[in-house]
DSSP file (Angstrom, degrees, kcal/mol; ACC not computed):
  #  RESIDUE AA STRUCTURE BP1 BP2  ACC     N-H-->O    O-->H-N    N-H-->O    O-->H-N    TCO  KAPPA ALPHA  PHI   PSI    X-CA   Y-CA   Z-CA
    1    1 A M              0   0    0      0, 0.0    13,-1.1     0, 0.0     2,-0.4   0.000 360.0 360.0 360.0 123.5   32.7    0.2  -30.3
    2    2 A K  E     +A   13   0A   0     11,-0.2     2,-0.4     2,-0.0    11,-0.2  -0.983 360.0 179.5-126.4 144.9   32.9   -3.3  -31.8
    3    3 A S  E     -A   12   0A   0      9,-3.0     9,-2.9    -2,-0.4     2,-0.4  -0.943   1.2-178.6-147.3 121.2   34.1   -6.4  -30.2
    4    4 A K  E     -A   11   0A   0     -2,-0.4     7,-0.2     7,-0.2     2,-0.1  -0.957  24.2-127.3-122.4 137.8   34.2   -9.8  -31.8
    5    5 A S    >   -     0   0    0      5,-2.1     3,-1.6    -2,-0.4     5,-0.1  -0.423  26.4-112.1 -81.1 160.0   35.3  -13.0  -30.1
    6    6 A K  T 3  S+     0   0    0      1,-0.3    -1,-0.1    -2,-0.1    -2,-0.0   0.791 115.2  53.3 -60.8 -30.8   38.0  -15.2  -31.6
    7    7 A D  T 3  S-     0   0    0      1,-0.0    -1,-0.3     3,-0.0    -2,-0.0   0.354 103.9-125.6 -93.0   8.0   35.5  -18.0  -32.3
    8    8 A D  S <  S+     0   0    0     -3,-1.6    -2,-0.1     2,-0.2     3,-0.1   0.606  84.8 105.5  63.9  11.4   33.0  -15.9  -34.2
    9    9 A R  S    S+     0   0    0      1,-0.1     2,-0.4     0, 0.0    -1,-0.1   0.449  75.0  47.5-101.2   1.3   30.2  -16.9  -31.9
   10   10 A K        +     0   0    0     -5,-0.1    -5,-2.1     2,-0.0     2,-0.3  -0.998  59.8 172.8-142.5 143.1   29.9  -13.7  -30.0
   11   11 A Y  E     -A    4   0A   0     -2,-0.4     2,-0.4    -7,-0.2    -7,-0.2  -0.994   8.1-170.5-148.4 142.0   29.8  -10.0  -31.1
   12   12 A M  E     +A    3   0A   0     -9,-2.9    -9,-3.0    -2,-0.3     2,-0.3  -1.000  18.8 145.9-136.0 140.5   29.2   -6.8  -29.4
   13   13 A S  E     -A    2   0A   0     -2,-0.4     2,-0.4   -11,-0.2   -11,-0.2  -0.974  38.8-117.5-156.2 161.8   28.6   -3.4  -30.9
   14   14 A S        -     0   0    0    -13,-1.1     2,-0.3    -2,-0.3    -2,-0.0  -0.856  25.6-168.0-106.0 151.9   26.7   -0.2  -30.3
   15   15 A V        -     0   0    0     -2,-0.4     2,-0.4    11,-0.0    10,-0.1  -0.931  15.8-129.0-131.3 155.7   24.1    1.1  -32.6
   16   16 A K        -     0   0    0     -2,-0.3     2,-0.5     8,-0.1     8,-0.3  -0.852  18.5-126.3-106.0 141.4   22.3    4.5  -32.7
   17   17 A V        -     0   0    0     -2,-0.4     6,-0.2     6,-0.1     5,-0.0  -0.752  30.1-140.2 -87.3 125.5   18.6    4.9  -32.9
   18   18 A G    >   -     0   0    0      4,-3.3     3,-2.4    -2,-0.5    -1,-0.0  -0.216  32.8 -87.7 -79.7 174.5   17.7    7.2  -35.9
   19   19 A P  T 3  S+     0   0    0      0, 0.0    -1,-0.1     0, 0.0    -2,-0.0   0.715 128.6  50.6 -55.0 -25.8   15.0    9.8  -35.9
   20   20 A K  T 3  S-     0   0    0      2,-0.1     3,-0.1     0, 0.0    -2,-0.0   0.259 123.7-100.4 -98.4   7.2   12.4    7.3  -36.9
   21   21 A G  S <  S+     0   0    0     -3,-2.4     2,-0.2     1,-0.3    -4,-0.0   0.611  78.4 141.2  86.7  14.3   13.3    4.9  -34.1
   22   22 A Q        -     0   0    0     -4,-0.0    -4,-3.3     2,-0.0     2,-0.3  -0.549  31.4-169.6 -88.4 149.1   15.2    2.7  -36.5
   23   23 A I        -     0   0    0     -6,-0.2     2,-0.6    -2,-0.2    -6,-0.1  -0.962  20.4-127.6-129.7 156.4   18.5    0.8  -35.9
   24   24 A V        -     0   0    0     -8,-0.3    -8,-0.1    -2,-0.3     3,-0.0  -0.912  18.1-136.8-104.8 122.1   20.8   -0.9  -38.3
   25   25 A I        -     0   0    0     -2,-0.6     5,-0.1     1,-0.1   -10,-0.0  -0.693  35.9-109.3 -75.5 115.0   21.8   -4.5  -37.3
   26   26 A P    >>  -     0   0    0      0, 0.0     4,-2.4     0, 0.0     3,-0.7  -0.074  20.2-119.8 -49.3 147.8   25.6   -4.8  -38.0
   27   27 A K  H 3> S+     0   0    0      1,-0.3     4,-3.0     2,-0.2     5,-0.3   0.872 112.9  59.1 -56.8 -41.3   26.5   -6.9  -41.0
   28   28 A E  H 3> S+     0   0    0      1,-0.2     4,-1.7     2,-0.2    -1,-0.3   0.882 109.4  44.6 -59.9 -38.2   28.6   -9.2  -38.8
   29   29 A V  H <> S+     0   0    0     -3,-0.7     4,-2.1     2,-0.2     6,-0.2   0.931 111.3  51.9 -70.8 -47.1   25.4  -10.0  -36.7
   30   30 A R  H  X>S+     0   0    0     -4,-2.4     5,-2.5     1,-0.2     4,-0.6   0.920 113.4  45.1 -53.3 -45.5   23.2  -10.4  -39.8
   31   31 A D  H  <5S+     0   0    0     -4,-3.0     3,-0.4     1,-0.2    -1,-0.2   0.870 110.8  55.1 -67.2 -37.4   25.8  -12.9  -41.2
   32   32 A M  H  <5S+     0   0    0     -4,-1.7    -1,-0.2    -5,-0.3    -2,-0.2   0.843 119.6  30.2 -63.5 -35.9   26.0  -14.7  -37.9
   33   33 A F  H  <5S-     0   0    0     -4,-2.1    -1,-0.2    -3,-0.1    -2,-0.2   0.291 108.1-115.6-113.5   8.1   22.3  -15.3  -37.7
   34   34 A G  T  <5 +     0   0    0     -4,-0.6     2,-0.5    -3,-0.4    -3,-0.2   0.871  54.1 165.7  65.6  34.7   21.5  -15.5  -41.4
   35   35 A I      < -     0   0    0     -5,-2.5     2,-0.3    -6,-0.2    -1,-0.2  -0.770  11.3-177.3 -92.4 127.4   19.3  -12.5  -41.4
   36   36 A E    >   -     0   0    0     -2,-0.5     3,-2.3     1,-0.1     2,-0.0  -0.774  37.8 -75.6-121.3 163.4   18.5  -11.1  -44.9
   37   37 A S  T 3  S+     0   0    0     -2,-0.3     3,-0.1     1,-0.3    -1,-0.1  -0.334 119.8  25.0 -56.4 131.7   16.7   -8.2  -46.3
   38   38 A G  T 3  S+     0   0    0      1,-0.3    -1,-0.3    -2,-0.0     2,-0.0   0.321  88.4 135.8  92.0 -10.4   13.0   -8.8  -46.1
   39   39 A D    <   -     0   0    0     -3,-2.3     2,-0.5     1,-0.1    -1,-0.3  -0.384  53.7-126.3 -65.5 149.1   13.2  -11.2  -43.1
   40   40 A T        -     0   0    0     -3,-0.1    16,-2.5    -2,-0.0     2,-0.3  -0.861  24.7-165.5 -95.6 133.6   10.7  -10.7  -40.3
   41   41 A L  E     -B   55   0B   0     -2,-0.5     2,-0.5    14,-0.2    14,-0.2  -0.853  12.2-138.2-113.1 151.2   12.1  -10.3  -36.8
   42   42 A I  E     -B   54   0B   0     12,-3.7    12,-2.1    -2,-0.3     2,-0.5  -0.911  12.5-155.5-106.5 135.1   10.2  -10.5  -33.5
   43   43 A I  E     -B   53   0B   0     -2,-0.5     2,-0.4    10,-0.2    10,-0.2  -0.957   7.1-167.4-111.8 126.1   10.9   -8.0  -30.8
   44   44 A L  E     -B   52   0B   0      8,-2.9     8,-2.8    -2,-0.5     2,-0.4  -0.938   7.0-170.5-110.7 135.1   10.2   -9.0  -27.2
   45   45 A A  E     +B   51   0B   0     -2,-0.4     2,-0.4     6,-0.2     6,-0.2  -0.991  12.8 175.4-132.4 130.9   10.3   -6.4  -24.6
   46   46 A D  E  >  -B   50   0B   0      4,-2.4     4,-2.7    -2,-0.4    -2,-0.0  -0.997  29.4-139.1-132.9 125.5   10.1   -6.7  -20.8
   47   47 A A  T  4 S+     0   0    0     -2,-0.4    -1,-0.1     1,-0.2     4,-0.1   0.854 105.0  33.1 -55.0 -33.5   10.5   -3.6  -18.6
   48   48 A Q  T  4 S+     0   0    0      2,-0.1    -1,-0.2     1,-0.1    -3,-0.0   0.877 126.3  36.5 -89.2 -37.9   12.6   -5.6  -16.1
   49   49 A K  T  4 S-     0   0    0      1,-0.3     2,-0.3     0, 0.0    -2,-0.2   0.732 101.2-133.5 -92.3 -25.5   14.5   -8.0  -18.4
   50   50 A G  E  <  -B   46   0B   0     -4,-2.7    -4,-2.4     2,-0.0     2,-0.4  -0.763  34.4 -37.3 111.5-162.2   15.1   -5.9  -21.5
   51   51 A I  E     -B   45   0B   0     -2,-0.3     2,-0.4    -6,-0.2    -6,-0.2  -0.880  43.2-173.9-112.1 138.3   14.7   -6.3  -25.2
   52   52 A A  E     -B   44   0B   0     -8,-2.8    -8,-2.9    -2,-0.4     2,-0.4  -0.993   6.2-161.3-131.8 143.7   15.3   -9.4  -27.3
   53   53 A I  E     +B   43   0B   0     -2,-0.4     2,-0.3   -10,-0.2   -10,-0.2  -0.987  19.4 162.0-124.2 130.2   15.2   -9.6  -31.1
   54   54 A E  E     -B   42   0B   0    -12,-2.1   -12,-3.7    -2,-0.4     2,-0.1  -0.965  42.1 -88.5-145.3 160.9   14.9  -13.0  -33.0
   55   55 A R  E >>  -B   41   0B   0     -2,-0.3     4,-1.2   -14,-0.2     3,-1.0  -0.430  31.5-126.4 -71.2 144.5   14.0  -14.3  -36.3
   56   56 A M  H 3> S+     0   0    0    -16,-2.5     4,-2.6     1,-0.3     3,-0.3   0.892 108.1  61.5 -55.9 -44.2   10.3  -15.0  -37.0
   57   57 A S  H 3> S+     0   0    0    -17,-0.3     4,-1.5     1,-0.2    -1,-0.3   0.788 100.1  53.0 -60.3 -30.1   11.2  -18.5  -38.0
   58   58 A V  H <> S+     0   0    0     -3,-1.0     4,-1.6     2,-0.2    -1,-0.2   0.921 112.0  45.1 -65.7 -45.0   12.6  -19.4  -34.6
   59   59 A F  H  X S+     0   0    0     -4,-1.2     4,-3.1    -3,-0.3    -2,-0.2   0.823 108.4  57.5 -69.2 -32.1    9.4  -18.3  -32.9
   60   60 A S  H  X S+     0   0    0     -4,-2.6     4,-2.6     2,-0.2    -1,-0.2   0.913 107.0  49.2 -65.0 -38.8    7.3  -20.1  -35.5
   61   61 A K  H  X S+     0   0    0     -4,-1.5     4,-1.8    -5,-0.2    -2,-0.2   0.891 111.4  48.9 -65.5 -39.1    9.1  -23.4  -34.6
   62   62 A I  H  X S+     0   0    0     -4,-1.6     4,-2.3     2,-0.2    -2,-0.2   0.935 111.9  48.7 -68.1 -46.2    8.5  -22.7  -30.9
   63   63 A A  H  X S+     0   0    0     -4,-3.1     4,-2.8     1,-0.2     5,-0.3   0.948 109.7  51.8 -56.5 -50.3    4.8  -22.0  -31.5
   64   64 A D  H  X S+     0   0    0     -4,-2.6     4,-1.1     1,-0.2    -1,-0.2   0.868 109.6  49.8 -54.7 -38.5    4.4  -25.2  -33.5
   65   65 A A  H  <>S+     0   0    0     -4,-1.8     5,-2.3     2,-0.2     6,-0.3   0.911 110.6  50.0 -71.1 -38.5    6.0  -27.2  -30.7
   66   66 A I  I ><>S+     0   0    0     -4,-2.3     3,-2.2     4,-0.2     5,-0.5   0.941 108.4  52.2 -57.6 -48.5    3.6  -25.6  -28.2
   67   67 A F  I 3<5S+     0   0    0     -4,-2.8    -1,-0.2     1,-0.3    -2,-0.2   0.775 104.7  58.1 -61.9 -24.0    0.6  -26.4  -30.4
   68   68 A R  I 3<5S-     0   0    0     -4,-1.1    -1,-0.3    -5,-0.3    -2,-0.2   0.379 127.8 -99.5 -85.3   4.4    1.9  -30.0  -30.5
   69   69 A G  I < 5S+     0   0    0     -3,-2.2     3,-0.3    -5,-0.1    -3,-0.2   0.663  93.1 117.2  90.6  16.3    1.7  -30.2  -26.7
   70   70 A K  I >>< +     0   0    0     -5,-2.3     4,-1.9     1,-0.2     3,-0.6   0.206  33.9 114.2-100.8  12.3    5.4  -29.5  -25.9
   71   71 A G  H 3><S+     0   0    0     -5,-0.5     4,-3.4    -6,-0.3     7,-0.2   0.876  75.2  50.3 -50.9 -46.7    4.8  -26.3  -24.0
   72   72 A K  H 34 S+     0   0    0     -3,-0.3    -1,-0.3     1,-0.2    -2,-0.1   0.809 108.7  53.2 -69.5 -27.2    6.0  -27.6  -20.7
   73   73 A E  H <4 S+     0   0    0     -3,-0.6    -1,-0.2     2,-0.2    -2,-0.2   0.895 118.2  36.2 -70.3 -38.7    9.2  -28.9  -22.3
   74   74 A I  H  < S+     0   0    0     -4,-1.9    -2,-0.2     1,-0.2    -3,-0.2   0.934 136.5  17.3 -82.7 -48.2   10.0  -25.6  -23.8
   75   75 A Y    ><  +     0   0    0     -4,-3.4     3,-2.0    -5,-0.2    -1,-0.2  -0.665  67.2 167.2-124.9  73.5    8.7  -23.2  -21.0
   76   76 A P  T 3  S+     0   0    0      0, 0.0    -1,-0.1     0, 0.0    -4,-0.1   0.758  77.1  58.0 -64.8 -20.8    8.4  -25.4  -17.8
   77   77 A E  T 3  S+     0   0    0      2,-0.1     2,-0.3    -5,-0.0    -5,-0.1   0.509  97.8  74.2 -84.8  -2.8    8.0  -22.3  -15.6
   78   78 A H  S <  S-     0   0    0     -3,-2.0    -3,-0.1    -7,-0.2     2,-0.0  -0.827  86.0-112.0-113.0 149.3    5.0  -21.1  -17.6
   79   79 A S     >  -     0   0    0     -2,-0.3     4,-2.3     1,-0.1     5,-0.2  -0.296  29.5-112.3 -69.9 160.0    1.4  -22.5  -17.4
   80   80 A E  H  > S+     0   0    0      1,-0.2     4,-2.7     2,-0.2     5,-0.2   0.900 119.6  55.2 -62.1 -39.3    0.0  -24.3  -20.4
   81   81 A E  H  > S+     0   0    0      2,-0.2     4,-2.4     1,-0.2    -1,-0.2   0.925 108.1  48.3 -60.5 -47.8   -2.5  -21.5  -20.9
   82   82 A D  H  > S+     0   0    0      2,-0.2     4,-2.7     1,-0.2    -1,-0.2   0.927 111.7  49.5 -59.6 -43.6    0.4  -18.9  -21.0
   83   83 A S  H  X S+     0   0    0     -4,-2.3     4,-2.7     1,-0.2    -2,-0.2   0.942 111.8  48.5 -59.8 -48.4    2.3  -21.0  -23.5
   84   84 A L  H  X S+     0   0    0     -4,-2.7     4,-2.7     1,-0.2    -1,-0.2   0.867 109.7  51.8 -64.2 -35.6   -0.8  -21.3  -25.7
   85   85 A T  H  X S+     0   0    0     -4,-2.4     4,-2.1     2,-0.2    -1,-0.2   0.940 111.9  47.6 -64.9 -46.9   -1.4  -17.6  -25.5
   86   86 A F  H  X S+     0   0    0     -4,-2.7     4,-2.3     1,-0.2    -2,-0.2   0.941 111.5  49.9 -57.6 -48.5    2.2  -16.9  -26.6
   87   87 A A  H  X S+     0   0    0     -4,-2.7     4,-2.5     1,-0.2    -2,-0.2   0.908 109.8  50.9 -59.0 -43.6    1.9  -19.4  -29.4
   88   88 A N  H  X S+     0   0    0     -4,-2.7     4,-2.4     1,-0.2    -1,-0.2   0.904 108.4  52.4 -60.0 -42.1   -1.4  -17.8  -30.6
   89   89 A E  H  X S+     0   0    0     -4,-2.1     4,-2.3     2,-0.2    -1,-0.2   0.911 109.6  48.8 -58.3 -46.0    0.3  -14.4  -30.6
   90   90 A I  H  X S+     0   0    0     -4,-2.3     4,-2.8     1,-0.2    -1,-0.2   0.929 110.0  52.1 -58.4 -47.2    3.1  -15.7  -32.7
   91   91 A K  H  X S+     0   0    0     -4,-2.5     4,-3.4     1,-0.2     5,-0.2   0.923 108.4  50.8 -53.7 -47.8    0.7  -17.3  -35.1
   92   92 A K  H  X S+     0   0    0     -4,-2.4     4,-2.2     1,-0.2    -1,-0.2   0.902 110.9  48.0 -58.2 -42.2   -1.2  -14.0  -35.5
   93   93 A I  H  X S+     0   0    0     -4,-2.3     4,-2.1     2,-0.2    -1,-0.2   0.929 114.0  48.1 -65.3 -44.6    2.0  -12.1  -36.2
   94   94 A S  H  X S+     0   0    0     -4,-2.8     4,-2.2     1,-0.2    -2,-0.2   0.922 111.4  48.5 -63.8 -44.2    3.0  -14.8  -38.8
   95   95 A D  H  X S+     0   0    0     -4,-3.4     4,-2.0     1,-0.2    -1,-0.2   0.880 111.1  51.4 -61.6 -37.7   -0.3  -14.8  -40.4
   96   96 A S  H  X S+     0   0    0     -4,-2.2     4,-1.1    -5,-0.2    -1,-0.2   0.855 110.0  49.2 -70.3 -36.4   -0.2  -10.9  -40.6
   97   97 A E  H  X S+     0   0    0     -4,-2.1     4,-1.0     2,-0.2    -1,-0.2   0.887 108.5  53.0 -68.8 -38.4    3.2  -11.0  -42.2
   98   98 A E  H >< S+     0   0    0     -4,-2.2     3,-0.6     1,-0.2    -2,-0.2   0.895 106.4  54.1 -60.1 -45.2    2.1  -13.6  -44.8
   99   99 A E  H 3< S+     0   0    0     -4,-2.0    -1,-0.2     1,-0.2    -2,-0.2   0.835 103.8  55.8 -59.2 -35.7   -0.8  -11.4  -45.8
  100  100 A K  H 3<        0   0    0     -4,-1.1    -1,-0.2     1,-0.3    -2,-0.2   0.806 360.0 360.0 -72.3 -25.1    1.5   -8.5  -46.4
  101  101 A E    <<        0   0    0     -4,-1.0    -1,-0.3    -3,-0.6    -2,-0.2   0.483 360.0 360.0 -82.3 360.0    3.6  -10.6  -48.9
């Protein structure tokens, strides 16, 4: 099942999980978000809220803003400590990915 809105800003599809736990991100979605082969994506999972997938570059910008003291502007409902913990985890993932390259 695929569903695309008239203005190309929304898309819905189903994907199957393969035997190794892999999914294929549909081409339309990759094009919509500029996701290319070799890009690093971050997966956030919350047992109550669900799963979110985003490009590493987006989270790197968020982490940089938190490190610049803008944590309350970005996540007003979280403590400064929680925001810094989040930013540090993003930095660790980013550093790990850079080491692989």
